[in-house]
MARLO-839609 format. One record per residue: x, y, z of N, C-alpha, C in turn; residue in three letters. Coordinates in steps of 0.2 Angstrom, whole numbers, padded with zeros to 4 digits, always signed. Each point is the difference from the previous one (the first is absolute). Layout:
<rs>
XYZXYZXYZala;...
</rs>
This chain:
<rs>
+0246-0170-0415-0007+0001-0003+0000+0008-0002unk;-0004+0000-0006-0002+0007-0003-0007+0000+0002unk;-0001+0007+0003-0006+0001+0002-0004+0002-0007unk;-0006-0001+0000-0004+0003-0007+0001-0006-0006unk;+0003-0006+0001+0000-0004-0005-0005-0004+0001unk;-0004-0003-0004-0006-0004+0000+0001-0007+0005unk;+0006-0002+0000+0000-0007+0004+0003+0002+0007unk;+0000+0006+0002+0002+0002+0007-0005-0002+0005unk;+0003-0003+0005-0004-0003+0006-0003+0006+0003unk;-0007+0001+0001-0004+0005+0002+0004+0001+0010unk;-0001-0005+0003+0003+0001+0006+0006+0002+0000unk;+0006-0001-0005+0006+0002+0001+0001+0008-0002unk;-0006+0002-0005+0000+0006-0001-0002+0005+0006unk;-0006-0004+0003-0003+0004+0005+0006+0001+0006unk;+0004-0006+0002+0006+0001+0005+0005+0006-0003unk;+0002-0001-0006+0005+0005-0002-0002+0007+0001unk;-0007+0001-0003-0002+0008+0002+0000+0002+0007unk;-0004-0005+0004-0002+0003+0007+0007+0000+0003unk;+0005-0005-0001+0007+0002+0003+0003+0006-0001unk;-0002+0002-0008+0004+0007-0002-0004+0005+0004unk;-0005+0000+0000-0005+0006+0004+0001+0001+0007unk;-0001-0006+0003+0000-0001+0008+0005-0003+0003unk;+0005-0001-0003+0005-0005+0002-0001-0006+0002unk;+0006-0005+0001-0001-0007+0000-0004-0002+0007unk;+0000+0005+0004-0003-0002+0007-0009+0002+0000unk;-0004+0000-0007-0004+0002+0000-0005-0006+0003unk;-0002+0000+0007-0003-0005+0002-0008-0002-0002unk;-0004+0006+0000-0007-0001-0003+0000-0004-0008unk;+0004+0005-0005+0000-0003-0005+0001-0006-0002unk;+0008-0002+0004+0002-0007+0001-0006-0006+0001unk;-0003+0003+0004-0005-0005+0004-0005+0000-0005unk;-0003+0005-0004-0005+0000-0005+0003-0005-0005unk;+0007+0001-0002+0002-0004-0005-0001-0008+0001unk;+0001-0002+0006+0000-0006+0002-0007-0004-0001unk;-0005+0004+0002-0007-0001-0001-0001-0002-0007unk;+0001+0004-0003-0001+0001-0008+0003-0006-0003unk;+0006-0002+0002+0003-0005-0002-0002-0006+0001unk;-0002+0000+0006-0004-0007+0002-0006+0000-0004unk;-0004+0006+0000-0006-0002-0002-0001-0001-0008unk;+0007+0003-0003-0001-0002-0008+0005-0005-0003unk;+0002-0004+0003+0005-0005-0002-0003-0004-0006unk;+0003+0000-0004-0003-0004-0007-0002-0007+0002unk;+0005-0004+0004+0000-0006+0002-0006-0002+0003unk;-0003+0005+0005-0006-0002+0004-0006+0004-0003unk;+0000+0003-0004-0006+0003-0002-0002-0001-0007unk;+0005-0003-0005-0001-0002-0006-0002-0008-0001unk;-0001-0005+0005+0000-0006-0001-0008-0001-0002unk;-0001-0003-0005-0008-0002+0000-0003-0003+0005unk;-0006+0001+0000-0005-0001+0007-0006-0003-0002unk;-0005-0002+0004-0006-0004-0002-0004+0007-0004unk;+0003+0006+0001-0005+0005-0003+0004+0002-0007unk;+0004-0004-0001+0004+0001-0008+0004+0008+0002unk;+0000+0002-0006+0004+0006-0001-0003+0006+0001unk;-0002+0000+0007-0004+0005+0002+0001+0002+0008unk;-0002+0006+0001+0001+0004+0006-0006-0004+0005unk;+0001+0001+0007-0004-0003+0005-0008+0002-0002unk;+0001+0008-0001-0006+0003+0000-0005-0001-0007unk;+0004-0003-0006-0003-0002-0005+0003+0003-0005unk;+0004+0005+0001+0004+0004-0006+0005-0004-0003unk;+0002+0002-0006+0005-0005-0003+0008+0004+0003unk;+0004-0006+0001+0006+0001+0003+0006+0003-0004unk;+0000+0006+0001+0004+0004-0006+0006+0001+0003unk;+0005+0002-0004+0007+0002+0002+0001+0008-0002unk;+0003+0003+0003+0001+0007-0001+0003+0002-0006unk;+0003-0006-0005+0002+0001-0004-0006+0002-0007unk;-0006-0002+0002-0006+0001-0003-0003+0007+0001unk;+0003+0003+0004-0004+0007+0002+0000+0006-0005unk;-0006+0003+0002+0000+0006-0006+0000+0006+0005unk;+0004+0004-0001+0000+0007+0005-0002+0006-0006unk;-0005+0003+0004-0003+0008-0004+0004+0005+0004unk;+0003+0005-0005+0003+0004+0003-0004+0007-0003unk;-0002+0004+0005-0003+0005-0002+0003+0008+0001unk;+0003+0003-0004+0004+0005+0002+0000+0005-0006unk;-0002+0007+0000-0001+0004-0005+0007+0002-0003unk;+0006-0001+0003+0006+0003-0003+0005-0007+0000unk;+0000-0006-0003+0002-0005+0000+0008+0000-0002unk;+0000+0006-0003+0009+0001-0004+0004+0000+0009unk;-0004+0003+0005+0004+0002+0005+0001-0006+0003unk;-0002-0005+0000+0001-0007+0003+0002-0006-0005unk;+0004+0003-0006+0002-0005-0004+0004-0006+0003unk;+0005+0002+0004+0004-0004+0003-0003-0006+0004unk;-0005+0002+0003-0004-0004+0005-0004-0006-0004unk;-0004+0004-0006-0003-0004-0004+0005-0006-0004unk;+0005+0003-0001+0006-0005-0004+0001-0006+0005unk;+0000+0001+0006+0002-0005+0005-0005-0005+0000unk;-0006+0003+0001-0006-0004+0000-0001-0005-0006unk;+0002+0003-0005-0001-0004-0007+0007-0005-0001unk;+0002+0000+0005+0007-0006-0001-0003-0006+0005unk;-0007+0001+0002-0002-0007+0002-0006-0002-0005unk;-0001-0006+0002-0005-0004-0005-0007+0002+0002unk;-0002+0008+0000-0006+0002+0002-0003+0004-0007unk;-0007+0000+0000-0001+0004-0005-0001+0008+0004unk;+0001+0003-0003+0001+0008+0004-0004+0005-0006unk;-0007+0003+0002-0003+0004-0003+0000+0006+0003unk;-0001+0006-0005+0000+0006+0003-0005+0004-0003unk;-0002+0003+0005-0006+0006+0000+0002+0007+0002unk;+0000+0004-0005+0002+0007+0002-0005+0006+0003unk;-0006-0002+0000-0005+0004+0005-0004-0005+0004unk;-0001+0004+0005-0005-0003+0007-0006-0004-0005unk;-0004+0003-0003-0005-0003-0005+0001-0006-0002unk;+0006+0001-0004+0002-0006-0005+0003-0007+0005unk;+0002+0003+0006+0001-0004+0005-0004-0004+0003unk;-0007+0003+0001-0006-0003+0003-0001-0005-0005unk;-0002+0003-0006-0003-0007-0005+0004-0005+0000unk;+0007+0000-0001+0005-0004+0001+0000-0005+0005unk;+0000+0002+0006-0001-0004+0005-0007-0004+0000unk;-0004+0003-0002-0008-0003+0000+0001-0005-0006unk;+0002+0001-0005-0001-0005-0006+0007-0006+0001unk;+0006+0004+0001+0006-0005+0000+0000-0005+0006unk;-0002+0003+0005+0001-0004+0007+0006-0002+0002unk;+0006+0006+0000+0006-0002+0002+0001-0003+0007unk;+0007-0003+0001+0000-0004+0007+0003+0006+0004unk;+0003+0006-0003+0003+0004+0004-0001+0007-0003unk;-0001+0005+0003+0000+0007-0003+0006+0006+0003unk;+0003+0003-0004+0005+0004+0002-0003+0008-0001unk;-0002+0004+0004-0003+0005-0001+0002+0007+0003unk;+0001+0005-0005+0002+0007+0001-0004+0003+0005unk;+0003+0005+0004-0006+0004+0003-0002+0008-0003unk;+0005+0002-0004+0000+0008-0001-0002-0001-0009unk;-0006+0000-0001-0001-0001-0007-0006+0005-0001unk;-0002+0002-0007-0004+0004+0000-0008-0002-0001unk;-0005+0004+0002-0006-0002-0002-0002-0003+0008unk;+0003-0006+0000-0003-0004+0006+0007-0004+0004unk;+0001+0002+0005+0008-0002+0003-0001-0007+0002unk;+0006-0002+0002+0000-0008+0001-0005-0002+0006unk;+0000+0005+0006-0004-0001+0006-0006-0001-0004unk;-0003+0004-0003-0008-0001-0001-0002-0006-0004unk;+0006-0002-0006-0001-0007-0003+0001-0005+0004unk;+0004-0001+0005+0000-0005+0004-0007-0001+0004unk;-0002+0005+0002-0007-0001+0003-0005-0003-0004unk;+0000+0002-0005-0005-0003-0006+0002-0008-0001unk;+0007-0002-0001+0001-0007-0002+0000-0003+0007unk;-0002+0003+0006+0000-0004+0006-0008-0002+0000unk;-0004+0002-0004-0006-0001+0001-0004-0004-0008unk;+0006-0002-0003-0001-0004-0006-0001-0007+0002unk;-0005-0004+0000+0000-0007+0002+0006-0004-0002unk;+0001+0002-0008+0005-0004-0004+0007+0001+0001unk;+0001+0006+0004+0006+0003+0001+0002+0002+0007unk;-0004-0002+0005+0001+0002+0007+0004-0004+0002unk;+0003-0006-0002+0005-0004+0004+0007+0002-0004unk;+0000+0003-0004+0007+0002-0004+0004+0004+0004unk;+0006-0002+0002+0004+0004+0003+0001+0006-0003unk;-0001+0006+0003+0004+0006-0003+0005+0002+0004unk;+0006+0003-0004+0006+0003+0003+0001+0006-0002unk;+0000+0005+0003+0002+0008-0003+0006+0000-0002unk;+0001+0002-0006+0008+0001-0002-0001+0007-0002unk;+0004+0005+0004-0003+0008-0001+0007+0003+0003unk;+0000+0006-0002+0005+0005+0003-0003+0004+0005unk;-0006+0000+0002-0003+0003+0006+0002-0005+0006unk;+0005+0005+0003+0004-0003+0006-0002+0002+0007unk;-0004+0005+0001-0002+0002+0007-0003-0007+0003unk;+0002+0001+0007-0004-0004+0005-0007-0001-0001unk;-0004+0007+0000-0007+0000-0001-0002-0004-0006unk;+0003+0001-0006-0002-0004-0006+0001-0007+0000unk;+0006-0002+0005+0001-0008+0000-0006-0003+0004unk;-0001+0004+0006-0006-0003+0004-0006+0000-0004unk;-0001+0005-0004-0007+0000-0003-0001-0006-0006unk;+0006-0001-0003+0001-0006-0005-0002-0006+0004unk;+0004-0002+0006-0001-0006+0002-0007+0000+0005unk;-0003+0005+0002-0007+0000+0003-0005+0000-0007unk;+0001+0000-0005-0004-0003-0005-0001-0006-0002unk;+0005-0004+0003+0000-0007-0002+0005-0002-0004unk;+0006+0004-0001+0005-0002-0004+0004-0004+0004unk;+0005-0005-0003+0003-0005+0004+0008+0002+0002unk;+0001+0007-0005+0006+0002+0000+0001+0007-0003unk;+0006+0003+0002+0000+0007-0003+0008+0001-0001unk;+0000+0000-0006+0008+0000-0002+0001+0006-0005unk;+0006+0003+0002+0002+0007-0003+0004-0002-0006unk;-0002+0004-0006+0003-0001-0007+0008+0001+0001unk;+0002+0002+0004+0008+0001+0001+0003-0006+0003unk;-0003-0005+0001+0002-0007+0003+0004-0003-0005unk;+0005-0004+0002+0005-0004-0004-0005-0006-0005unk;+0000+0000-0005-0004-0005-0004-0001-0006+0002unk;+0006-0003+0005+0000-0006+0002-0005-0002+0007unk;+0000+0007+0004-0004+0001+0005-0008-0002-0003unk;-0002+0004-0005-0007-0001-0004-0001-0007-0002unk;+0005-0004-0003-0001-0006-0002-0001-0005+0006unk;+0004+0001+0006-0001-0005+0005-0007+0002+0003unk;-0002+0007+0001-0006+0001+0003-0007-0003-0004unk;+0002+0001-0006-0006-0004-0004-0001-0007+0000unk;+0006-0002-0001+0001-0009+0002-0004-0002+0006unk;+0001+0003+0006-0002-0001+0006-0007+0000+0001unk;-0003+0006-0004-0006+0002+0001-0005-0005-0005unk;+0003-0004-0006-0003-0002-0003+0000-0008+0004unk;+0005-0002+0002-0002-0006+0005-0004+0000+0005unk;+0000+0006+0003-0005+0000+0006-0006+0002-0001unk;-0002+0002-0007-0006+0001-0001-0005-0005+0000unk;-0006+0001+0003-0006-0005+0000-0002+0000-0007unk;-0001-0008-0002-0002-0001-0006-0007-0002+0000unk;-0004+0005-0004-0007-0001-0002-0002-0003-0006unk;-0005-0005+0001-0002-0004-0006-0004+0006-0004unk;+0002+0001-0006-0003+0004-0004-0007-0001-0002unk;-0002-0007+0000-0008-0001-0001-0003+0003+0005unk;+0003-0002+0006-0004+0001+0006-0001+0008+0002unk;+0006+0003-0003-0002+0008+0000-0005+0002-0004unk;+0001-0003-0007-0006+0002-0005-0007-0001+0002unk;-0001-0005+0006-0008-0001+0002-0003+0007+0002unk;+0006+0004+0004-0002+0005+0004-0004+0005-0005unk;+0002-0001-0007-0004+0005-0005+0005+0007-0002unk;-0002+0001-0005+0005+0006-0001-0004+0006+0003unk;+0004+0006+0002-0003+0005+0002+0001+0007-0003unk;-0004+0003-0003-0001+0006-0003+0004+0005+0003unk;+0003+0006-0005+0005+0004+0004-0003+0004+0005unk;-0008+0002-0002-0004+0003+0006+0001-0004+0007unk;-0001-0006-0001-0001-0005+0006+0006+0000+0004unk;+0006+0001-0003+0007-0001+0002+0001+0008+0003unk;-0001+0005-0002+0000+0006+0001-0004+0002+0007unk;-0006-0003+0000-0004+0000+0006+0003-0004+0006unk;+0001-0006+0000+0004-0003+0004+0006+0003+0002unk;+0004+0003-0004+0007+0002+0001-0001+0007+0005unk;-0006+0004-0002-0002+0007+0004-0002-0003+0007unk;-0004-0005-0001-0004-0002+0008+0006-0002+0004unk;+0005-0003-0003+0005-0002+0004+0005+0006+0003unk;+0002+0004-0005+0003+0007+0001-0002+0003+0007unk;-0007+0001-0002-0004+0004+0006+0000-0002+0007unk;-0002-0007-0001+0000-0003+0006+0006+0000+0004unk;+0007-0001-0004+0006+0000+0005+0002+0008+0001unk;-0004+0004-0002+0002+0008+0002-0007+0003+0004unk;-0003-0002+0002-0006+0003+0003+0001+0004+0004unk;+0004+0002+0003+0002+0005+0005+0003+0004-0003unk;+0002+0001-0006+0003+0006-0004-0005+0004-0003unk;+0001+0007-0002-0005+0003-0003+0003+0000-0007unk;-0005-0001-0005+0003+0000-0007-0006+0003-0005unk;+0002+0001-0007-0005+0002-0004+0001-0005-0005unk;-0008+0002-0003-0002-0005-0005+0006-0002-0007unk;+0003+0006-0001+0006+0000-0004+0005-0005+0002unk;+0002+0001+0006+0006-0005+0003-0003-0007+0000unk;-0006-0001+0001-0002-0008+0001+0001-0002-0008unk;-0003+0003-0004+0000-0001-0007+0007-0002-0003unk;+0004+0006+0002+0008-0001-0003+0003-0007+0003unk;-0002-0001+0005+0002-0006+0005+0000-0006-0003unk;-0006+0000-0005-0002-0005-0003+0000-0001-0009unk;+0004+0006-0001+0002+0000-0007-0006+0003-0004unk;-0005+0004+0003-0006+0004-0006+0000+0007+0004unk;-0007+0002-0003-0001+0007+0003-0007+0000+0003unk;+0000+0006+0004-0005+0000+0003-0008-0001-0001unk;-0001+0003-0007-0008-0002-0002-0001-0006-0002unk;+0005-0004-0002+0001-0007-0003-0003-0004+0007unk;+0005+0002+0005+0000-0004+0005-0008+0000+0005unk;-0002+0007-0001-0007+0002+0002-0005-0005-0003unk;+0001+0000-0006-0005-0003-0005+0001-0009+0003unk;+0004-0002+0000+0002-0007+0002-0004-0001+0006unk;+0001+0004+0007-0005-0001+0005-0006+0001-0001unk;-0002+0004-0004-0008+0001+0000-0002-0006-0004unk;+0003-0001-0005-0003-0007-0004+0000-0007+0003unk;+0007+0000+0005+0000-0006+0003-0003-0001+0007unk;+0000+0004+0004-0003+0000+0006-0006+0006+0001unk;-0001+0004-0004-0006+0004+0000+0001+0006+0005unk;+0006+0001+0002+0002+0007+0004+0006+0002-0003unk;+0001+0006+0003+0008+0003-0001+0005-0002+0004unk;+0005+0003-0004+0007-0003+0004-0001+0002+0008unk;-0001+0007+0001-0001+0002+0007-0005-0003+0004unk;-0005-0001-0002-0007-0004+0003+0004-0008+0002unk;+0003-0003-0004+0003-0008+0001+0005+0003+0006unk;+0004+0004+0000+0005+0002+0005-0003+0001+0007unk;-0005+0004+0001-0005-0001+0005-0001-0005+0002unk;-0003-0004-0004-0003-0007+0002+0005-0004+0003unk;+0006-0001-0003+0005-0004+0002+0004+0004+0007unk;+0000+0005+0001+0002+0003+0006-0004-0002+0005unk;-0007-0001-0001-0004-0001+0005+0001-0008+0003unk;-0001-0004-0006+0002-0007+0001+0006-0001+0003unk;+0006+0003-0002+0005-0001+0003+0000+0002+0009unk;-0004+0004+0001-0001+0003+0008-0003-0004+0003unk;-0005-0005-0003-0004-0005+0003+0004-0005+0001unk;+0005-0001-0004+0005-0006+0002+0003+0002+0006unk;+0003+0007+0002+0005+0002+0004-0004+0000+0007unk;-0007+0002-0001-0004+0001+0006-0001-0007+0002unk;-0002-0005-0004-0001-0006+0003+0006-0004+0003unk;+0006+0001-0004+0006-0004+0001+0006+0002+0004unk;-0001+0008+0002+0006+0002+0004-0004+0005+0006unk;+0005+0003+0004-0001+0003+0005+0002+0007-0002unk;+0001+0002-0005+0003+0007-0004-0007+0005+0003unk;+0004+0006+0002-0005+0005+0001-0003+0004-0007unk;-0006+0004+0001-0003+0003-0004+0005+0004-0004unk;+0004+0004+0003+0005+0004-0004+0005-0004-0005unk;+0003-0005+0004+0004-0005-0004-0004-0003-0006unk;-0006-0003+0001-0003-0003-0007-0002+0006-0004unk;-0002+0006+0001+0000+0004-0004+0006+0002-0005unk;+0005+0001+0003+0006+0001-0002+0002-0006-0005unk;-0001-0006+0002+0001-0007-0004-0004+0001-0006unk;-0005+0003+0000-0005-0001-0006-0001+0006-0004unk;+0003+0006+0001+0000+0006-0004-0004+0005+0003unk;-0004+0000+0005-0003+0005+0003+0004+0005+0003unk;-0001+0007+0001+0004+0005+0003+0000-0001+0008unk;-0007-0001+0002-0001+0000+0007-0005-0006+0002unk;+0000-0003+0008-0005-0004+0002-0007+0003-0002unk;+0000+0006+0001-0007+0003+0000-0002-0001-0007unk;+0003+0002-0007-0002-0002-0007-0001-0007+0000unk;+0003-0005+0002+0000-0007-0001-0007-0002+0004unk;-0001+0002+0006-0006-0002+0003-0007+0002-0003unk;+0002+0007-0003-0007+0001-0003-0002-0002-0007unk;+0006-0002-0004+0000-0004-0005-0004-0007+0001unk;+0004-0003+0005-0003-0007+0001-0007+0000+0003unk;-0002+0004+0004-0007+0000+0002-0005+0002-0006unk;+0003+0005-0004-0005+0000-0006+0000-0004-0005unk;+0004-0004+0001+0000-0007-0006-0003-0005+0004unk;+0002-0003+0006-0003-0004+0004-0006-0001+0005unk;-0001+0007+0002-0005+0001+0005+0002-0002+0007unk;+0006-0001+0002+0002+0000+0004+0007+0002+0002unk;+0003+0002+0006+0005+0004+0003+0006-0006-0001unk;+0008+0002-0001+0004-0004+0000+0000-0005+0006unk;-0001+0003+0006+0001-0002+0007-0006-0006+0001unk;-0006+0002-0004-0007-0005+0000+0002-0005-0003unk;+0004+0000-0007+0002-0005-0003+0005-0005+0002unk;+0005+0004+0003+0004-0005+0004-0002-0004+0007unk;-0006+0003+0002-0001-0004+0006-0005-0006-0002unk;-0004+0001-0005-0005-0005-0004+0006-0006-0003unk;+0005+0004-0002+0004-0007-0003+0005-0003+0006unk;+0000+0002+0005+0003-0003+0006-0004-0005+0002unk;-0007+0001+0000-0006-0004+0002-0002-0004-0004unk;+0002+0000-0006-0002-0005-0006-0007+0002-0002unk;+0000+0006+0000-0008+0002-0003+0001+0005-0006unk;+0005-0001-0004+0000+0006-0005-0004-0003-0007unk;-0002-0007+0001-0005-0001-0005-0007+0004+0001unk;-0002+0003+0005-0005+0004+0001+0001+0006-0005unk;+0005+0002+0001+0001+0007-0003+0000-0001-0007unk;+0001-0005-0003+0000-0001-0007-0008+0002-0003unk;-0004+0000+0004-0007+0002-0002+0001+0008-0001unk;+0004+0004+0003+0001+0008+0000+0004+0001-0006unk;+0002-0003-0005+0005+0000-0006+0007-0003+0001unk;+0001-0004+0005+0006-0002+0000+0002-0005-0005unk;
</rs>
């Protein structure tokens, strides 16, 4: 078997690569291979049914041979060998050399899989990943980071942003091929017409949702407006304008409201102490948290918790809840 040839069996490629990397006794990967092989046996999945040539959820039954892969990298000359092995497959491979171009092509071309670099000028891969996760027509597309950013922190950050894999550019081309094939097979197919019904989002709407999600994940952290803006691929003045136009408040006013909203959840659903809640949502002390809570809601956190336990929270809604 020649790895990288159009007719190479994905399962054999996968077995070959995993045994090279992990050894023949790789139990977890061997187990995964069996599941994948069983789930995607052509004789079981390609038979006509009462639904015709369609997936159970209504989308077309597509072979991975029909796949479209979008590669976003500002220096494609550095991954020439990896691109060549992708092009040995019967796939359509599209290249974008800036984050902005990648965003536009992901939105318009609806690729089946995206290979994304991390370190790019202007907007890095993490920021672009956040934006892509908020696009209704692209949010289900598997994103694999393909990068030279090799630190443990960068790997974790990439996976925490929703990427399904994190691959180093120094990998064996056969390993990249095997990983791409596996993720194409595992990808959840979404009917494009159904996705289109969600409606197209403007760039400002995407940035707003991405910023809100980013802030929500980091409520306990201290960050500047510039850091938030950079995290979603824009600058501070534009982000401020988006929040004012869409929400009628500043970024930090929204953060304050979100922290207090989260605090109400923690008060009602947990037994955390006031200091722990304060630290979880970004207040320096229980005293500061209690003051802000009382000013906004007209009751102390302890009073709110007591009312929540007694099922009387609705009465507090008349005070601004």
